[in-house]
Steps between C-alpha positions, in 0.01 A plus 500: 500500500767400252865489601732739317694204357194354337385838374842560343491157337153569358605837359815362338307202365236733352768713330669191355164370378420832330840510328462142382155569360624811315802317358291209379233726348766699311661175381170365373421816306837534325656296220866485606503148641723364225696687231640388166793663324525427128769565246445819292292437187705468181443709192388200303165574334348160569604508863360850542172393339472200732557718806240752389250221445586356840448843657164533328384153608601580857207739525253216430320447831412145400856412395627169635806437714725443198421838346565716805793295635692533169440874508625516859814310410593703190372850586651558845178408678407514866257257662280539806211318664236696310704694241740440214695773319740532206717775359399662175753455223571873473521559875732419784230489764221253573192671366264227376323309775208256504315361800426132516131444454303291750476227238881498459542474876295179502596351163684170482870484426630254244821298476584699187389863564197588287466149351176343620589166340815461713301422814430695816782570745315469829792623712532825302124547492460487876817699564359776278164496678658494847724797429185696413287388795752479788586872523130584505452247779795651688363856481153373595637326809679820607179703469305235695765509769475880512122480549539251782768723654264800494227299673757379756592862577136598537445207738830576682607136474819333380340158453423546127862614443614137482262444207628824341853362523398174336339689212819701447701179503280353228524826305881488515505142378266593213731787398801272506312233304409763239866579433587129487218420257600790276868403487426133437247591232747727319769232518262244348400747229866537405536121487200469268601789271772560247692789645673736254877514500657776703192554717565578865251514788488624856267535796314828533442731794129410520590140585734618777222713648274194515788299648561759773131510593505136607750529791333826610166319530664210685673736743170678559337163564771410754447828688121463509514139620766579759293788640185289518667197656712693752208715606286190553767332712548809714126542541466137610782535753355824639157340532647200680696731734190697591299185569777362720 
């Protein structure tokens, strides 16, 4: 039998875990992690031609970091873990999006974006790869924890719940690390790039969803581990009492 306190803790922990997984999944699939706000394009013919060319090059799936980052800066772009979007010149809404290819997710970053001869920036390279892998690891850990929880319910045992809590703790740390890697990577991109005058930037709602998922997973982990540990202590005391 499971005490009502432990059952309540398990239910609340499961709900928090489900919410965290949904938030993180939505954050991964959307592109509003970081937003750029550019000055309106001037009526100058040369400037308009450059922007149209930049918009056309943005659709190139094999375009390097310099090509798509300049388009993001000057065409009110939004950046995500797997997506990048820009506004069309004759529209006020973001309508042109491109997904990062698997090659782009693993490609090396250079000290000068897009310039192979400038040398590889190892910090940016591994930050970029980690921000792609860590959320997948986080979601995978949550699903593994859910499977273990189902087997624990079938076996009517709280012993595996401690391991479930540890998995949720690792998942929460991975979610938090994803946000940190993304923000540091964007900051280093800005340092390595020539930002246009008048450009403004802000954090997007997708990033905040990922950020919220981390404490939810950690709170779920605390509830699972508390239930497992407290139940074990009470069971040990009851066994000792009966033997005595």
